[in-house]
N, CA, C and O of each residue as an XYZ file, in Angstrom:
776
protein
N      -7.018   -106.115   -128.996
C      -7.081   -104.931   -128.166
C      -7.278   -103.676   -128.999
O      -8.038   -102.787   -128.615
N      -6.600   -103.596   -130.134
C      -6.618   -102.359   -130.907
C      -8.005   -101.989   -131.436
O      -8.404   -100.832   -131.301
N      -8.760   -102.921   -132.035
C     -10.091   -102.514   -132.518
C     -10.990   -101.989   -131.401
O     -11.703   -101.004   -131.595
N     -10.963   -102.634   -130.236
C     -11.789   -102.163   -129.123
C     -11.326   -100.787   -128.650
O     -12.151    -99.928   -128.338
N     -10.027   -100.576   -128.598
C      -9.501    -99.265   -128.210
C      -9.924    -98.193   -129.203
O     -10.306    -97.091   -128.810
N      -9.856    -98.515   -130.480
C     -10.248    -97.549   -131.501
C     -11.737    -97.225   -131.410
O     -12.141    -96.074   -131.574
N     -12.546    -98.250   -131.147
C     -13.986    -98.031   -131.007
C     -14.272    -97.080   -129.844
O     -15.061    -96.144   -129.973
N     -13.627    -97.331   -128.720
C     -13.837    -96.469   -127.544
C     -13.332    -95.054   -127.805
O     -13.958    -94.076   -127.397
N     -12.205    -94.956   -128.481
C     -11.645    -93.644   -128.795
C     -12.588    -92.869   -129.721
O     -12.814    -91.675   -129.524
N     -13.132    -93.546   -130.723
C     -14.045    -92.894   -131.662
C     -15.303    -92.386   -130.959
O     -15.858    -91.356   -131.341
N     -15.750    -93.104   -129.939
C     -16.930    -92.660   -129.182
C     -16.644    -91.407   -128.365
O     -17.497    -90.527   -128.250
N     -15.452    -91.328   -127.803
C     -15.124    -90.185   -126.934
C     -14.492    -89.019   -127.691
O     -14.493    -87.891   -127.198
N     -13.956    -89.279   -128.877
C     -13.300    -88.242   -129.692
C     -13.753    -88.368   -131.144
O     -12.931    -88.644   -132.018
N     -15.038    -88.173   -131.420
C     -15.566    -88.440   -132.762
C     -14.986    -87.555   -133.868
O     -15.054    -87.926   -135.040
N     -14.426    -86.412   -133.530
C     -13.877    -85.523   -134.568
C     -12.441    -85.880   -134.947
O     -11.926    -85.384   -135.949
N     -11.792    -86.737   -134.155
C     -10.396    -87.090   -134.425
C     -10.307    -88.218   -135.440
O     -11.156    -89.108   -135.485
N      -9.257    -88.161   -136.254
C      -9.016    -89.147   -137.306
C      -7.851    -90.035   -136.882
O      -6.855    -89.557   -136.339
N      -7.991    -91.328   -137.136
C      -6.914    -92.277   -136.842
C      -6.390    -92.813   -138.164
O      -7.157    -93.271   -139.011
N      -5.081    -92.751   -138.330
C      -4.445    -93.329   -139.518
C      -3.632    -94.522   -139.045
O      -2.769    -94.388   -138.177
N      -3.906    -95.679   -139.610
C      -3.188    -96.901   -139.243
C      -2.162    -97.191   -140.333
O      -2.489    -97.238   -141.519
N      -0.931    -97.383   -139.913
C       0.123    -97.809   -140.827
C       0.388    -99.276   -140.512
O       1.062    -99.592   -139.532
N      -0.133   -100.158   -141.331
C       0.078   -101.593   -141.118
C       1.515   -101.921   -141.502
O       1.914   -101.725   -142.650
N       2.275   -102.410   -140.565
C       3.682   -102.712   -140.838
C       4.140   -103.834   -139.921
O       3.502   -104.134   -138.912
N       5.257   -104.446   -140.289
C       5.848   -105.428   -139.390
C       6.507   -104.686   -138.227
O       6.491   -103.456   -138.183
N       7.080   -105.429   -137.293
C       7.667   -104.812   -136.107
C       8.731   -103.773   -136.407
O       8.816   -102.750   -135.728
N       9.538   -104.033   -137.417
C      10.588   -103.080   -137.778
C       9.972   -101.818   -138.382
O      10.431   -100.706   -138.123
N       8.930   -102.005   -139.188
C       8.253   -100.872   -139.812
C       7.555    -99.988   -138.802
O       7.507    -98.769   -138.968
N       7.009   -100.596   -137.749
C       6.355    -99.813   -136.695
C       7.373    -98.882   -136.045
O       7.120    -97.689   -135.882
N       8.512    -99.431   -135.681
C       9.555    -98.610   -135.045
C      10.042    -97.505   -135.978
O      10.220    -96.360   -135.564
N      10.254    -97.866   -137.242
C      10.703    -96.862   -138.213
C       9.677    -95.750   -138.379
O      10.042    -94.581   -138.503
N       8.396    -96.106   -138.381
C       7.344    -95.090   -138.525
C       7.358    -94.096   -137.377
O       7.134    -92.903   -137.580
N       7.620    -94.583   -136.174
C       7.700    -93.680   -135.018
C       8.987    -92.855   -135.088
O       8.965    -91.646   -134.861
N      10.097    -93.506   -135.399
C      11.374    -92.793   -135.475
C      11.380    -91.725   -136.568
O      11.984    -90.667   -136.395
N      10.712    -91.995   -137.695
C      10.711    -91.066   -138.820
C       9.599    -90.034   -138.753
O       9.450    -89.225   -139.669
N       8.815    -90.051   -137.682
C       7.757    -89.068   -137.516
C       6.513    -89.333   -138.337
O       5.644    -88.465   -138.427
N       6.401    -90.510   -138.941
C       5.189    -90.857   -139.688
C       4.043    -91.204   -138.744
O       2.873    -91.054   -139.099
N       4.379    -91.667   -137.547
C       3.383    -92.025   -136.538
C       3.841    -91.481   -135.190
O       5.034    -91.476   -134.884
N       2.890    -91.028   -134.394
C       3.237    -90.535   -133.067
C       3.421    -91.677   -132.075
O       4.192    -91.572   -131.122
N       2.709    -92.756   -132.314
C       2.884    -93.924   -131.464
C       2.665    -95.173   -132.288
O       2.003    -95.147   -133.325
N       3.225    -96.254   -131.816
C       3.088    -97.534   -132.489
C       2.791    -98.610   -131.476
O       3.001    -98.424   -130.278
N       2.308    -99.721   -131.950
C       2.077   -100.878   -131.101
C       2.826   -102.036   -131.740
O       2.592   -102.375   -132.900
N       3.726   -102.636   -130.978
C       4.531   -103.709   -131.531
C       5.151   -104.561   -130.454
O       4.999   -104.294   -129.262
N       5.853   -105.593   -130.887
C       6.528   -106.490   -129.957
C       7.648   -105.772   -129.224
O       8.355   -104.941   -129.793
N       7.791   -106.110   -127.955
C       8.915   -105.589   -127.188
C      10.192   -106.101   -127.845
O      10.264   -107.258   -128.259
N      11.187   -105.244   -127.937
C      12.402   -105.635   -128.653
C      13.622   -105.119   -127.921
O      13.547   -104.630   -126.794
N      14.754   -105.248   -128.607
C      15.950   -104.607   -128.081
C      15.675   -103.113   -128.044
O      15.216   -102.536   -129.029
N      15.942   -102.518   -126.960
C      15.574   -101.111   -126.784
C      16.400   -100.197   -127.681
O      17.621   -100.327   -127.774
N      15.720    -99.289   -128.326
C      16.351    -98.260   -129.136
C      16.456    -97.016   -128.272
O      15.492    -96.654   -127.597
N      17.582    -96.369   -128.279
C      17.799    -95.244   -127.370
C      16.838    -94.077   -127.596
O      16.612    -93.282   -126.683
N      16.269    -93.963   -128.799
C      15.351    -92.861   -129.088
C      13.882    -93.234   -128.926
O      12.999    -92.409   -129.164
N      13.620    -94.473   -128.522
C      12.238    -94.918   -128.361
C      11.954    -95.334   -126.922
O      12.839    -95.796   -126.202
N      10.711    -95.159   -126.529
C      10.263    -95.613   -125.222
C       9.190    -96.675   -125.454
O       8.249    -96.457   -126.217
N       9.333    -97.810   -124.802
C       8.375    -98.902   -124.933
C       7.651    -99.077   -123.608
O       8.283    -99.264   -122.568
N       6.318    -99.017   -123.649
C       5.510    -99.197   -122.450
C       4.712   -100.493   -122.615
O       3.834   -100.586   -123.473
N       5.025   -101.485   -121.787
C       4.385   -102.795   -121.886
C       2.882   -102.675   -121.645
O       2.451   -102.048   -120.678
N       2.091   -103.277   -122.525
C       0.630   -103.202   -122.388
C      -0.055   -104.541   -122.483
O      -1.150   -104.696   -121.944
N       0.531   -105.506   -123.135
C      -0.194   -106.733   -123.430
C       0.793   -107.868   -123.590
O       1.874   -107.689   -124.151
N       0.425   -109.022   -123.100
C       1.271   -110.182   -123.364
C       0.398   -111.409   -123.584
O      -0.715   -111.511   -123.069
N       0.931   -112.319   -124.352
C       0.209   -113.550   -124.636
C       1.169   -114.625   -125.106
O       2.174   -114.329   -125.753
N       0.862   -115.874   -124.782
C       1.778   -116.972   -125.113
C       1.655   -117.442   -126.558
O       0.664   -117.172   -127.237
N       2.671   -118.141   -127.003
C       2.591   -118.912   -128.232
C       1.860   -120.211   -127.888
O       2.036   -120.754   -126.797
N       1.050   -120.704   -128.808
C       0.299   -121.934   -128.581
C       0.423   -122.851   -129.792
O       0.885   -122.441   -130.856
N       0.011   -124.071   -129.611
C       0.060   -125.116   -130.634
C      -1.303   -125.215   -131.303
O      -2.311   -125.413   -130.625
N      -1.347   -125.079   -132.630
C      -2.587   -125.195   -133.398
C      -2.582   -126.507   -134.175
O      -1.592   -126.864   -134.813
N      -3.708   -127.217   -134.108
C      -3.848   -128.460   -134.863
C      -5.327   -128.701   -135.173
O      -6.207   -128.015   -134.653
N      -5.573   -129.678   -136.018
C      -6.955   -130.091   -136.296
C      -7.437   -130.967   -135.134
O      -6.623   -131.540   -134.410
N      -8.751   -131.069   -134.958
C      -9.270   -131.910   -133.876
C      -8.851   -133.372   -133.988
O      -8.758   -134.063   -132.974
N      -8.593   -133.861   -135.217
C      -8.226   -135.262   -135.400
C      -6.719   -135.519   -135.293
O      -6.274   -136.644   -135.516
N      -5.936   -134.505   -134.959
C      -4.482   -134.694   -134.844
C      -4.173   -135.472   -133.557
O      -4.790   -135.205   -132.526
N      -3.236   -136.426   -133.594
C      -2.925   -137.236   -132.406
C      -2.522   -136.412   -131.170
O      -2.864   -136.787   -130.049
N      -1.805   -135.302   -131.360
C      -1.390   -134.500   -130.204
C      -2.547   -133.754   -129.553
O      -2.399   -133.245   -128.442
N      -3.685   -133.677   -130.214
C      -4.836   -132.999   -129.623
C      -5.362   -133.735   -128.392
O      -6.123   -133.163   -127.611
N      -4.968   -134.994   -128.212
C      -5.376   -135.755   -127.023
C      -4.682   -135.246   -125.759
O      -5.128   -135.535   -124.649
N      -3.605   -134.496   -125.920
C      -2.865   -133.965   -124.771
C      -3.542   -132.709   -124.233
O      -4.201   -131.980   -124.973
N      -3.371   -132.468   -122.936
C      -3.874   -131.214   -122.348
C      -2.915   -130.067   -122.614
O      -3.332   -128.918   -122.757
N      -1.630   -130.383   -122.680
C      -0.594   -129.405   -123.005
C       0.391   -130.065   -123.959
O       0.441   -131.289   -124.076
N       1.167   -129.237   -124.631
C       2.193   -129.718   -125.555
C       3.541   -129.208   -125.063
O       3.687   -128.030   -124.739
N       4.515   -130.095   -125.009
C       5.877   -129.660   -124.704
C       6.612   -129.484   -126.023
O       6.206   -130.026   -127.051
N       7.675   -128.735   -125.984
C       8.454   -128.502   -127.205
C       9.027   -129.809   -127.740
O       9.179   -129.970   -128.951
N       9.348   -130.746   -126.844
C       9.877   -132.040   -127.308
C       8.799   -132.861   -128.019
O       9.130   -133.735   -128.821
N       7.513   -132.599   -127.742
C       6.427   -133.298   -128.449
C       6.433   -132.982   -129.942
O       5.849   -133.721   -130.735
N       7.086   -131.893   -130.325
C       7.038   -131.429   -131.714
C       8.068   -132.098   -132.623
O       8.118   -131.809   -133.818
N       8.884   -132.984   -132.069
C       9.963   -133.598   -132.865
C       9.457   -134.293   -134.127
O      10.088   -134.203   -135.180
N       8.343   -134.971   -134.028
C       7.817   -135.735   -135.164
C       6.711   -134.995   -135.916
O       6.189   -135.512   -136.903
N       6.352   -133.809   -135.469
C       5.227   -133.081   -136.070
C       5.619   -132.454   -137.406
O       6.763   -132.043   -137.598
N       4.671   -132.387   -138.311
C       4.850   -131.680   -139.581
C       4.579   -130.205   -139.296
O       3.462   -129.719   -139.472
N       5.605   -129.514   -138.860
C       5.454   -128.145   -138.376
C       5.463   -127.132   -139.523
O       6.321   -127.176   -140.404
N       4.498   -126.229   -139.492
C       4.414   -125.123   -140.442
C       4.932   -123.893   -139.706
O       4.331   -123.456   -138.725
N       6.034   -123.340   -140.172
C       6.652   -122.196   -139.496
C       6.415   -120.911   -140.271
O       6.258   -120.914   -141.492
N       6.396   -119.821   -139.531
C       6.378   -118.496   -140.145
C       7.832   -118.172   -140.504
O       8.742   -118.512   -139.748
N       8.057   -117.523   -141.641
C       9.441   -117.346   -142.087
C      10.233   -116.373   -141.223
O       9.683   -115.661   -140.382
N      11.520   -116.367   -141.454
C      12.457   -115.682   -140.566
C      12.469   -114.160   -140.696
O      13.212   -113.502   -139.968
N      11.674   -113.575   -141.597
C      11.615   -112.113   -141.630
C      10.545   -111.587   -140.677
O      10.404   -110.375   -140.510
N       9.800   -112.481   -140.058
C       8.755   -112.089   -139.122
C       9.349   -111.784   -137.753
O      10.197   -112.530   -137.263
N       8.912   -110.699   -137.138
C       9.362   -110.364   -135.785
C       8.961   -111.462   -134.807
O       9.696   -111.748   -133.862
N       7.800   -112.079   -135.026
C       7.368   -113.176   -134.160
C       8.337   -114.345   -134.241
O       8.702   -114.932   -133.222
N       8.748   -114.678   -135.449
C       9.669   -115.806   -135.626
C      11.032   -115.493   -135.022
O      11.631   -116.349   -134.370
N      11.522   -114.293   -135.229
C      12.812   -113.906   -134.659
C      12.752   -113.998   -133.139
O      13.660   -114.536   -132.506
N      11.680   -113.472   -132.559
C      11.502   -113.519   -131.109
C      11.437   -114.966   -130.621
O      12.116   -115.327   -129.660
N      10.620   -115.798   -131.281
C      10.463   -117.184   -130.865
C      11.779   -117.946   -130.964
O      12.144   -118.669   -130.036
N      12.496   -117.794   -132.072
C      13.780   -118.478   -132.230
C      14.763   -118.068   -131.143
O      15.486   -118.908   -130.607
N      14.793   -116.778   -130.816
C      15.692   -116.278   -129.775
C      15.344   -116.904   -128.424
O      16.231   -117.355   -127.699
N      14.058   -116.929   -128.091
C      13.635   -117.492   -126.799
C      13.930   -118.991   -126.726
O      14.385   -119.487   -125.696
N      13.673   -119.703   -127.811
C      13.958   -121.140   -127.814
C      15.457   -121.400   -127.685
O      15.866   -122.313   -126.967
N      16.276   -120.611   -128.370
C      17.729   -120.774   -128.281
C      18.217   -120.558   -126.853
O      19.127   -121.251   -126.398
N      17.620   -119.604   -126.144
C      18.000   -119.364   -124.742
C      17.760   -120.599   -123.878
O      18.451   -120.805   -122.881
N      16.781   -121.420   -124.259
C      16.453   -122.632   -123.501
C      17.071   -123.886   -124.116
O      16.812   -124.998   -123.657
N      17.889   -123.705   -125.159
C      18.535   -124.841   -125.797
C      17.575   -125.729   -126.575
O      17.809   -126.928   -126.727
N      16.500   -125.139   -127.064
C      15.487   -125.896   -127.807
C      15.606   -125.566   -129.287
O      15.705   -124.403   -129.680
N      15.594   -126.620   -130.098
C      15.631   -126.423   -131.547
C      14.393   -127.061   -132.151
O      14.097   -128.229   -131.898
N      13.676   -126.291   -132.947
C      12.467   -126.772   -133.604
C      12.668   -126.595   -135.100
O      13.114   -125.544   -135.560
N      12.335   -127.635   -135.850
C      12.518   -127.569   -137.295
C      11.190   -127.844   -137.987
O      10.514   -128.832   -137.700
N      10.838   -126.967   -138.888
C       9.580   -127.117   -139.604
C       9.726   -127.824   -140.935
O      10.802   -127.858   -141.532
N       8.624   -128.382   -141.382
C       8.572   -129.010   -142.691
C       8.157   -128.012   -143.763
O       8.449   -128.196   -144.944
N       7.474   -126.955   -143.337
C       6.950   -125.946   -144.248
C       7.256   -124.570   -143.672
O       7.360   -124.398   -142.457
N       7.399   -123.594   -144.563
C       7.614   -122.217   -144.121
C       6.701   -121.306   -144.933
O       6.644   -121.397   -146.159
N       5.987   -120.426   -144.231
C       5.064   -119.495   -144.876
C       5.345   -118.091   -144.345
O       6.075   -117.919   -143.369
N       4.762   -117.102   -144.994
C       5.003   -115.726   -144.589
C       3.937   -115.190   -143.626
O       4.238   -114.354   -142.774
N       2.702   -115.664   -143.756
C       1.601   -115.092   -142.989
C       0.945   -116.132   -142.079
O       0.875   -117.315   -142.412
N       0.469   -115.666   -140.926
C      -0.253   -116.546   -140.006
C      -1.491   -117.131   -140.666
O      -1.815   -118.299   -140.450
N      -2.188   -116.328   -141.469
C      -3.406   -116.823   -142.116
C      -3.092   -117.995   -143.053
O      -3.901   -118.913   -143.185
N      -1.935   -117.970   -143.695
C      -1.527   -119.094   -144.552
C      -1.269   -120.329   -143.700
O      -1.682   -121.433   -144.055
N      -0.591   -120.142   -142.582
C      -0.320   -121.273   -141.680
C      -1.628   -121.883   -141.187
O      -1.774   -123.105   -141.156
N      -2.578   -121.034   -140.802
C      -3.878   -121.523   -140.329
C      -4.585   -122.324   -141.435
O      -5.147   -123.388   -141.176
N      -4.551   -121.807   -142.653
C      -5.173   -122.511   -143.771
C      -4.553   -123.877   -144.013
O      -5.264   -124.842   -144.293
N      -3.234   -123.964   -143.908
C      -2.550   -125.242   -144.102
C      -2.858   -126.210   -142.971
O      -3.036   -127.405   -143.207
N      -2.921   -125.702   -141.742
C      -3.298   -126.563   -140.610
C      -4.718   -127.083   -140.829
O      -4.978   -128.270   -140.633
N      -5.631   -126.214   -141.229
C      -7.027   -126.612   -141.465
C      -7.131   -127.664   -142.566
O      -8.018   -128.516   -142.527
N      -6.233   -127.608   -143.543
C      -6.234   -128.580   -144.643
C      -5.603   -129.911   -144.241
O      -5.625   -130.865   -145.019
N      -5.042   -129.984   -143.032
C      -4.437   -131.222   -142.557
C      -3.013   -131.435   -143.000
O      -2.499   -132.550   -142.916
N      -2.360   -130.382   -143.475
C      -0.992   -130.500   -143.972
C       0.019   -130.562   -142.829
O       1.065   -131.195   -142.967
N      -0.277   -129.919   -141.712
C       0.637   -129.923   -140.581
C       0.027   -129.215   -139.394
O      -1.187   -129.032   -139.307
N       0.904   -128.819   -138.472
C       0.527   -128.105   -137.256
C       1.328   -126.814   -137.216
O       2.281   -126.652   -137.979
N       0.954   -125.895   -136.336
C       1.670   -124.614   -136.274
C       1.808   -124.134   -134.844
O       0.991   -124.442   -133.977
N       2.864   -123.371   -134.626
C       3.072   -122.649   -133.383
C       2.827   -121.190   -133.718
O       3.550   -120.589   -134.512
N       1.789   -120.628   -133.097
C       1.389   -119.260   -133.413
C       1.018   -118.532   -132.128
O       0.772   -119.164   -131.101
N       0.977   -117.216   -132.186
C       0.541   -116.470   -131.011
C      -0.892   -116.833   -130.626
O      -1.724   -117.114   -131.489
N      -1.168   -116.823   -129.327
C      -2.521   -117.129   -128.846
C      -3.549   -116.185   -129.443
O      -4.711   -116.560   -129.599
N      -3.146   -114.973   -129.777
C      -4.069   -114.003   -130.364
C      -4.581   -114.461   -131.719
O      -5.512   -113.859   -132.255
N      -3.997   -115.510   -132.288
C      -4.452   -116.065   -133.554
C      -5.735   -116.863   -133.347
O      -6.301   -117.377   -134.312
N      -6.197   -116.974   -132.120
C      -7.367   -117.787   -131.791
C      -8.557   -117.470   -132.676
O      -9.212   -118.388   -133.169
N      -8.856   -116.194   -132.891
C     -10.019   -115.849   -133.706
C      -9.893   -116.409   -135.112
O     -10.863   -116.924   -135.669
N      -8.687   -116.311   -135.694
C      -8.478   -116.879   -137.020
C      -8.637   -118.389   -136.976
O      -9.263   -118.979   -137.857
N      -8.069   -119.018   -135.945
C      -8.142   -120.468   -135.810
C      -9.550   -120.955   -135.559
O      -9.933   -122.020   -136.043
N     -10.327   -120.195   -134.811
C     -11.690   -120.596   -134.493
C     -12.543   -120.679   -135.752
O     -13.467   -121.490   -135.814
N     -12.254   -119.860   -136.748
C     -13.008   -119.884   -138.001
C     -12.897   -121.232   -138.700
O     -13.795   -121.607   -139.454
N     -11.829   -121.958   -138.468
C     -11.595   -123.233   -139.130
C     -11.884   -124.424   -138.215
O     -11.695   -125.572   -138.619
N     -12.333   -124.167   -137.004
C     -12.591   -125.251   -136.064
C     -11.334   -125.912   -135.555
O     -11.365   -127.080   -135.168
N     -10.226   -125.189   -135.549
C      -8.960   -125.760   -135.092
C      -8.879   -125.752   -133.572
O      -9.580   -125.005   -132.889
N      -8.005   -126.604   -133.072
C      -7.754   -126.670   -131.637
C      -6.460   -125.937   -131.342
O      -5.542   -125.918   -132.162
N      -6.397   -125.349   -130.191
C      -5.148   -124.749   -129.743
C      -4.850   -125.273   -128.354
O      -5.728   -125.348   -127.494
N      -3.596   -125.632   -128.154
C      -3.175   -126.211   -126.889
C      -1.999   -125.414   -126.341
O      -1.159   -124.937   -127.105
N      -1.934   -125.267   -125.018
C      -0.818   -124.532   -124.419
C       0.519   -125.235   -124.682
O       0.617   -126.458   -124.583
N       1.525   -124.461   -125.012
C       2.904   -124.948   -125.135
C       3.602   -124.674   -123.815
O       3.610   -123.541   -123.332
N       4.190   -125.715   -123.232
C       4.814   -125.580   -121.906
C       6.244   -126.106   -121.916
O       6.695   -126.744   -122.868
N       6.919   -125.820   -120.850
C       8.314   -126.244   -120.609
C       9.253   -125.811   -121.708
O       9.843   -126.661   -122.374
N       9.412   -124.524   -121.920
C       8.850   -123.372   -121.205
C       7.634   -122.779   -121.924
O       7.377   -123.064   -123.094
N       6.897   -121.943   -121.185
C       5.866   -121.106   -121.780
C       6.597   -119.882   -122.330
O       7.360   -119.238   -121.610
N       6.368   -119.564   -123.591
C       7.011   -118.400   -124.203
C       5.935   -117.395   -124.563
O       4.998   -117.708   -125.297
N       6.073   -116.182   -124.040
C       5.065   -115.140   -124.237
C       5.625   -113.985   -125.046
O       6.760   -113.553   -124.850
N       4.794   -113.496   -125.962
C       5.107   -112.246   -126.666
C       4.639   -111.100   -125.779
O       3.614   -111.192   -125.105
N       5.404   -110.030   -125.796
C       5.037   -108.846   -125.025
C       4.893   -107.674   -125.978
O       5.820   -107.325   -126.710
N       3.704   -107.070   -125.952
C       3.430   -105.928   -126.811
C       3.569   -104.637   -126.035
O       3.203   -104.544   -124.863
N       4.108   -103.645   -126.720
C       4.341   -102.344   -126.118
C       3.708   -101.253   -126.955
O       3.491   -101.407   -128.157
N       3.419   -100.151   -126.292
C       3.107    -98.923   -127.007
C       4.441    -98.214   -127.154
O       5.148    -98.003   -126.168
N       4.784    -97.850   -128.369
C       6.094    -97.293   -128.692
C       5.942    -95.819   -129.020
O       5.138    -95.440   -129.872
N       6.717    -94.997   -128.340
C       6.711    -93.558   -128.605
C       8.147    -93.070   -128.701
O       9.078    -93.739   -128.252
N       8.309    -91.901   -129.290
C       9.637    -91.302   -129.359
C       9.973    -90.740   -127.986
O       9.151    -90.065   -127.366
N      11.174    -91.018   -127.516
C      11.565    -90.683   -126.150
C      11.546    -89.170   -125.869
O      11.069    -88.756   -124.812
N      12.037    -88.365   -126.761
C      12.180    -86.937   -126.483
C      11.170    -86.075   -127.219
O      11.494    -84.975   -127.666
N       9.938    -86.577   -127.345
C       8.912    -85.765   -127.995
C       7.637    -85.812   -127.161
O       7.451    -86.700   -126.329
N       6.782    -84.855   -127.398
C       5.502    -84.773   -126.705
C       4.402    -85.149   -127.690
O       4.364    -84.662   -128.820
N       3.518    -86.016   -127.244
C       2.407    -86.422   -128.100
C       1.417    -85.272   -128.261
O       1.230    -84.460   -127.355
N       0.792    -85.222   -129.429
C      -0.283    -84.248   -129.649
C      -1.430    -84.584   -128.691
O      -1.479    -85.696   -128.165
N      -2.343    -83.652   -128.457
C      -3.478    -83.959   -127.584
C      -4.280    -85.183   -128.058
O      -4.711    -85.994   -127.238
N      -4.476    -85.315   -129.357
C      -5.235    -86.449   -129.889
C      -4.493    -87.768   -129.622
O      -5.092    -88.735   -129.150
N      -3.198    -87.801   -129.923
C      -2.408    -89.013   -129.700
C      -2.277    -89.307   -128.210
O      -2.286    -90.470   -127.806
N      -2.157    -88.284   -127.404
C      -2.059    -88.448   -125.962
C      -3.325    -89.097   -125.391
O      -3.252    -89.959   -124.516
N      -4.484    -88.669   -125.899
C      -5.752    -89.254   -125.446
C      -5.831    -90.737   -125.829
O      -6.321    -91.555   -125.051
N      -5.349    -91.078   -127.025
C      -5.358    -92.472   -127.449
C      -4.365    -93.289   -126.623
O      -4.659    -94.421   -126.237
N      -3.202    -92.723   -126.356
C      -2.200    -93.377   -125.511
C      -2.800    -93.672   -124.136
O      -2.657    -94.784   -123.628
N      -3.460    -92.700   -123.536
C      -4.065    -92.888   -122.218
C      -5.103    -94.003   -122.238
O      -5.189    -94.796   -121.301
N      -5.883    -94.059   -123.300
C      -6.882    -95.113   -123.425
C      -6.204    -96.480   -123.509
O      -6.647    -97.436   -122.873
N      -5.134    -96.571   -124.290
C      -4.397    -97.836   -124.390
C      -3.840    -98.264   -123.038
O      -3.788    -99.457   -122.739
N      -3.428    -97.310   -122.228
C      -2.866    -97.640   -120.921
C      -3.903    -98.248   -119.985
O      -3.546    -98.971   -119.056
N      -5.171    -97.966   -120.216
C      -6.227    -98.530   -119.363
C      -6.657    -99.913   -119.801
O      -7.433   -100.569   -119.106
N      -6.170   -100.365   -120.934
C      -6.637   -101.637   -121.479
C      -5.593   -102.727   -121.471
O      -5.650   -103.631   -122.305
N      -4.643   -102.673   -120.560
C      -3.637   -103.733   -120.472
C      -4.322   -105.022   -120.088
O      -5.219   -105.035   -119.245
N      -3.897   -106.109   -120.710
C      -4.444   -107.401   -120.367
C      -3.536   -108.504   -120.898
O      -2.619   -108.253   -121.681
N      -3.801   -109.697   -120.470
C      -3.079   -110.858   -120.971
C      -4.022   -111.611   -121.880
O      -5.154   -111.901   -121.492
N      -3.576   -111.936   -123.090
C      -4.435   -112.668   -124.025
C      -4.049   -114.130   -124.064
O      -2.911   -114.501   -123.775
N      -5.018   -114.953   -124.426
C      -4.760   -116.374   -124.630
C      -4.659   -117.186   -123.369
O      -4.120   -118.293   -123.393
N      -5.156   -116.676   -122.280
C      -5.104   -117.405   -121.021
C      -6.517   -117.739   -120.593
O      -7.419   -116.912   -120.730
N      -6.719   -118.921   -120.084
C      -8.058   -119.315   -119.642
C      -8.268   -118.898   -118.205
O      -9.336   -119.138   -117.642
């Protein structure tokens, strides 16, 4: 969503400059709280009293595997199907992993990986090499498509990440940031759904 939003913004506001602070979920919130950024885009989280989160996008976690993996014969994957899988997990400092672990715990589901990596791109590379399988956000599809990997819906339960536009609660956005915020509000969608 972000590259398309930036492209549209650049067309309508060619004199405005956009500075991107690439950060994890905690860094995004800190950047907004510390005044380094007027708005951020990140996973919905425990609400901070000084921040306002406006839901804009959601997408499920999905199962990534090679075409020759036995589970690829299924139309969907249940969490119990993963008991014997060589699972490649994203490490516990990731906001995605924290969110996923929390959601699974709420449903009494425990998943244990054989491998742990820091980046989604590393997990995709290992899956492509045939080392294991991964549970990743559906938005990883573009990365996965580069390797010819398959992605299958994870069900019972379906777990979705929810992305928000994050702003400081008691501040007013500059005209430039306000215009970008408005553009983001028009582009809400669900990713990873057929």
